[in-house]
C-alpha positions as CSV (number, residue, x, y, z in Angstrom):
1,X,1.4,4.3,21.0
2,X,-0.7,2.6,23.7
3,X,-4.0,1.2,22.4
4,X,-7.0,2.1,24.6
5,X,-9.9,0.9,22.4
6,X,-9.9,-2.0,20.0
7,X,-12.9,-2.8,17.8
8,X,-12.9,-6.0,15.7
9,X,-15.6,-6.9,13.1
10,X,-18.4,-5.2,14.9
11,X,-21.9,-5.8,13.5
12,X,-25.4,-4.5,14.2
13,X,-28.3,-5.7,12.2
14,X,-31.9,-4.5,12.1
15,X,-34.1,-6.8,10.1
16,X,-32.2,-7.4,6.9
17,X,-30.3,-4.2,7.1
18,X,-26.7,-4.1,8.4
19,X,-26.5,-0.7,10.1
20,X,-22.9,-1.5,11.1
21,X,-21.1,-4.0,8.9
22,X,-18.0,-5.7,10.3
23,X,-16.0,-2.6,11.1
24,X,-12.6,-2.7,12.8
25,X,-10.3,0.0,14.2
26,X,-8.1,1.0,17.1
27,X,-8.0,4.2,19.2
28,X,-4.8,5.2,21.0
29,X,-4.4,6.8,24.4
30,X,-4.5,10.6,24.4
31,X,-5.8,11.1,20.8
32,X,-8.9,12.6,19.4
33,X,-10.3,9.9,17.1
34,X,-13.1,11.0,14.8
35,X,-15.8,9.0,13.2
36,X,-16.9,11.1,10.2
37,X,-19.8,10.4,7.9
38,X,-23.3,11.6,6.8
39,X,-26.4,11.1,8.9
40,X,-27.5,7.5,8.8
41,X,-23.9,6.1,8.2
42,X,-24.0,4.1,11.4
43,X,-21.9,6.4,13.6
44,X,-24.3,6.6,16.6
45,X,-25.0,2.9,16.5
46,X,-21.3,2.1,16.6
47,X,-20.7,4.4,19.5
48,X,-23.7,3.1,21.4
49,X,-22.5,-0.5,21.1
50,X,-19.0,0.5,22.3
51,X,-20.6,2.4,25.2
52,X,-22.7,-0.6,26.2
53,X,-26.0,0.9,25.3
54,X,-26.7,-1.5,22.4
55,X,-25.7,-5.2,22.2
56,X,-23.6,-6.1,19.1
57,X,-24.9,-8.8,16.8
58,X,-21.3,-9.8,16.0
59,X,-17.7,-8.9,16.6
60,X,-16.0,-7.6,19.7
61,X,-14.7,-4.5,21.3
62,X,-12.6,-3.7,24.4
63,X,-11.8,-0.5,26.3
64,X,-8.8,-0.5,28.6
65,X,-8.8,-4.3,28.0
66,X,-12.4,-4.7,29.3
67,X,-14.8,-6.5,27.0
68,X,-17.8,-4.2,26.2
69,X,-20.3,-7.1,26.6
70,X,-18.7,-9.3,29.3
71,X,-17.3,-6.6,31.5
72,X,-19.9,-3.8,31.0
73,X,-19.7,-2.5,34.6
74,X,-15.9,-2.1,34.3
75,X,-16.3,-0.3,31.0
76,X,-18.8,2.2,32.4
77,X,-16.3,3.0,35.2
78,X,-13.7,4.2,32.6
79,X,-15.8,6.1,30.1
80,X,-17.8,9.3,29.9
81,X,-20.6,9.7,27.4
82,X,-22.3,12.7,25.8
83,X,-25.2,11.4,23.8
84,X,-26.5,12.9,20.6
85,X,-29.7,13.8,22.3
86,X,-29.1,14.3,26.0
87,X,-32.3,14.7,28.1
88,X,-31.6,16.9,31.1
89,X,-33.7,17.6,34.1
90,X,-35.0,21.1,33.2
91,X,-36.1,22.0,36.7
92,X,-32.8,21.2,38.4
93,X,-30.1,23.8,38.8
94,X,-26.8,23.2,37.0
95,X,-24.9,22.3,40.2
96,X,-27.7,20.1,41.4
97,X,-27.7,18.0,38.3
98,X,-24.0,17.6,38.6
99,X,-24.4,16.4,42.2
100,X,-27.0,13.9,41.0
101,X,-24.7,12.4,38.4
102,X,-21.7,12.4,40.8
103,X,-23.8,10.3,43.2
104,X,-23.9,7.5,40.6
105,X,-20.1,6.8,41.0
106,X,-18.0,5.6,44.0
107,X,-15.8,8.6,43.4
108,X,-16.0,11.8,41.3
109,X,-14.1,14.9,40.4
110,X,-14.8,18.2,42.3
111,X,-17.9,19.7,40.6
112,X,-16.6,23.3,40.8
113,X,-13.5,22.2,38.9
114,X,-15.5,20.5,36.1
115,X,-17.8,23.5,35.7
116,X,-14.8,25.7,35.4
117,X,-13.4,23.5,32.7
118,X,-16.5,23.9,30.6
119,X,-17.0,27.6,31.4
120,X,-20.2,27.1,33.4
121,X,-19.1,28.4,36.8
122,X,-21.3,31.5,36.5
123,X,-24.3,29.3,35.6
124,X,-24.1,26.8,38.5
125,X,-27.2,28.3,40.3
126,X,-29.2,28.6,37.0
127,X,-32.0,26.2,36.1
128,X,-31.1,23.9,33.2
129,X,-34.1,25.2,31.3
130,X,-32.6,28.7,31.4
131,X,-29.4,27.6,29.5
132,X,-28.8,28.3,25.9
133,X,-28.2,25.4,23.4
134,X,-24.4,25.8,23.6
135,X,-24.5,25.9,27.4
136,X,-26.6,22.8,27.5
137,X,-24.1,21.0,25.3
138,X,-21.3,22.2,27.6
139,X,-23.3,20.8,30.6
140,X,-23.7,17.5,28.8
141,X,-19.9,17.3,28.4
142,X,-19.5,18.3,32.1
143,X,-21.7,15.4,33.1
144,X,-19.6,13.1,31.0
145,X,-16.5,14.2,33.0
146,X,-17.9,13.6,36.5
147,X,-16.2,10.2,37.0
148,X,-12.9,11.3,35.6
149,X,-13.1,8.9,32.6
150,X,-10.2,7.6,30.5
151,X,-12.2,7.8,27.3
152,X,-14.8,10.4,26.5
153,X,-17.5,9.7,23.8
154,X,-18.9,12.8,22.1
155,X,-21.7,12.1,19.6
156,X,-22.1,15.0,17.2
157,X,-21.7,17.5,20.1
158,X,-22.0,20.7,18.0
159,X,-25.0,19.8,15.9
160,X,-27.5,22.7,15.8
161,X,-25.1,25.2,17.5
162,X,-24.2,28.6,16.2
163,X,-20.6,29.1,15.0
164,X,-19.5,30.8,18.2
165,X,-20.9,28.0,20.4
166,X,-19.3,25.4,18.2
167,X,-15.9,27.0,18.5
168,X,-16.3,27.2,22.3
169,X,-16.9,23.5,22.4
170,X,-13.9,22.9,20.2
171,X,-11.7,24.8,22.7
172,X,-13.1,22.6,25.6
173,X,-12.4,19.4,23.6
174,X,-8.8,20.5,22.8
175,X,-8.2,21.3,26.5
176,X,-9.4,17.8,27.5
177,X,-6.9,16.4,25.1
178,X,-4.1,18.4,26.7
179,X,-5.0,16.9,30.0
180,X,-4.4,13.4,28.5
181,X,-8.0,12.4,27.9
182,X,-8.8,10.1,24.9
183,X,-11.7,11.5,23.0
184,X,-13.9,9.5,20.5
185,X,-15.9,12.1,18.5
186,X,-18.5,11.5,15.8
187,X,-19.4,14.3,13.4
188,X,-20.7,15.1,10.0
189,X,-18.9,18.5,9.9
190,X,-15.7,18.2,7.8
191,X,-14.1,21.3,9.3
192,X,-14.7,20.0,12.8
193,X,-13.0,16.7,12.0
194,X,-10.1,18.4,10.2
195,X,-9.4,20.8,13.1
196,X,-9.9,18.5,16.1
197,X,-9.0,15.0,15.1
198,X,-5.6,13.3,15.2
199,X,-7.1,10.4,13.1
200,X,-10.4,10.0,11.3
201,X,-12.4,7.0,10.2
202,X,-14.7,7.8,7.4
203,X,-17.9,5.8,7.7
204,X,-20.6,5.3,5.0
205,X,-23.5,2.9,4.9
206,X,-22.3,0.9,7.8
207,X,-18.7,0.4,6.6
208,X,-15.4,2.2,7.3
209,X,-14.2,3.2,3.9
210,X,-11.0,5.1,4.9
211,X,-8.9,5.7,8.1
212,X,-5.9,8.0,8.4
213,X,-4.9,11.4,9.7
214,X,-6.8,14.3,8.1
215,X,-3.7,15.3,6.1
216,X,-3.1,11.7,5.1
217,X,-6.7,11.3,3.8
218,X,-6.5,14.5,1.7
219,X,-3.0,13.8,0.4
220,X,-4.1,10.3,-0.5
221,X,-6.3,11.9,-3.2
222,X,-3.2,13.4,-5.0
223,X,-5.5,16.3,-5.6
224,X,-3.9,19.2,-3.7
225,X,-6.1,22.0,-5.1
226,X,-9.7,22.3,-6.1
227,X,-10.6,24.8,-8.8
228,X,-14.3,25.8,-8.9
229,X,-16.2,27.9,-11.5
230,X,-19.4,28.5,-13.4
231,X,-19.3,28.3,-17.2
232,X,-21.6,29.8,-19.8
233,X,-21.5,26.7,-22.0
234,X,-21.1,23.0,-21.5
235,X,-17.6,21.6,-21.5
236,X,-17.3,17.7,-21.6
237,X,-15.8,16.3,-18.4
238,X,-13.4,14.2,-20.6
239,X,-12.1,17.4,-22.1
240,X,-11.6,19.0,-18.7
241,X,-9.8,15.9,-17.4
242,X,-7.3,16.2,-20.3
243,X,-6.1,19.6,-19.0
244,X,-2.6,19.6,-17.5
245,X,-2.5,18.7,-13.8
246,X,-6.2,17.7,-13.6
247,X,-6.7,14.4,-11.7
248,X,-10.5,14.5,-11.7
249,X,-13.3,16.7,-12.9
250,X,-16.8,16.9,-11.3
251,X,-19.9,18.7,-12.3
252,X,-23.0,19.6,-10.3
253,X,-25.7,21.8,-11.8
254,X,-23.8,24.9,-13.1
255,X,-20.7,24.3,-11.0
256,X,-17.6,22.6,-12.2
257,X,-14.8,21.4,-9.8
258,X,-11.4,20.4,-11.1
259,X,-8.9,18.6,-8.8
260,X,-5.4,19.5,-9.7
261,X,-1.9,18.5,-8.6
262,X,-0.4,21.4,-10.6
263,X,-2.4,24.6,-10.0
264,X,-0.4,26.9,-12.4
265,X,-0.5,24.5,-15.3
266,X,-4.2,23.7,-14.8
267,X,-5.2,27.4,-14.7
268,X,-3.1,28.2,-17.8
269,X,-4.6,25.4,-19.9
270,X,-8.1,26.1,-18.6
271,X,-8.0,29.8,-19.6
272,X,-6.5,28.8,-23.0
273,X,-9.2,26.2,-23.6
274,X,-12.1,28.4,-22.7
275,X,-10.7,31.4,-24.6
276,X,-10.4,29.3,-27.8
277,X,-14.0,28.1,-27.4
278,X,-15.3,31.6,-26.5
279,X,-16.6,30.3,-23.1
280,X,-16.6,32.7,-20.2
281,X,-15.7,31.5,-16.7
282,X,-17.6,33.0,-13.8
283,X,-16.7,33.0,-10.1
284,X,-13.5,31.2,-10.6
285,X,-11.9,30.3,-7.3
286,X,-9.3,28.0,-5.9
287,X,-9.1,26.2,-2.5
288,X,-7.2,23.4,-0.8
289,X,-8.8,20.0,-1.1
290,X,-10.7,19.0,2.0
291,X,-12.2,15.9,3.7
292,X,-15.5,16.7,1.9
293,X,-13.6,16.1,-1.4
294,X,-12.2,12.8,0.0
295,X,-15.8,11.6,0.8
296,X,-17.1,12.9,-2.6
297,X,-14.2,11.1,-4.4
298,X,-14.9,7.8,-2.6
299,X,-18.7,7.8,-2.7
300,X,-19.8,10.2,-5.4
301,X,-21.9,12.0,-2.7
302,X,-21.3,14.9,-0.4
303,X,-21.2,14.5,3.4
304,X,-24.0,16.9,3.8
305,X,-26.3,17.1,0.7
306,X,-27.9,20.5,0.2
């Protein structure tokens, strides 16, 4: 695979706090690469350094062979950026703001074609302030496409959107991939990362703690199934972890989660154990292990704490 982005030992420090702590990874041409982690993990700072918006305090990065610090102008010619908080000119019409952004580049793609790609053709004569949240996010992506970039950076593009708008953006992102674009996506939504990304780097407290395909990360747990339930009485975690097939047991408030590599054996032993002790299980359910479970296993915390 052809490498299009290379990051080596990248560092950003504010005071005594390392927001980004010597991270390294590669992104390959034509893939959707995800940076997954909770708010405050360092995702946005990492992206803004790569995009040339913040100067690194250490390490290097290159896009298409161009150094992000020494060849910033060249980098800007080959990237498109959708920021986490994009400020748009509310009193311009959609087509007008597209024309303004196109004027920033020596050459640009046809505006009508871009608006068609992001399903905004019917809104081209509408003022930006009249757009819904999902439409504004699609416009932000359209602006990132004006210069026909090789790499598109999307920083938490679906935050705050309703489920329908989120899925509409997912469709746009997948269409861009089919056209051969490389997409660098940050998110704290595990389902988004699992559905969209070819590979994922999990980031926490400034460090990358895991990097693999979504399936590779989940399979690496050796915990194929999660069994969740309420119980009327306390059962020691050590006892639960002695049940056949159980690789790990977790408890939060009244919920218990067992991670098992043998669902049938675990359920059989669990029912026998609770029956012998006269404990009733409530709301018993099973599900496939997810990226949320990967993060929980590695950090002891959830990606999105309730």
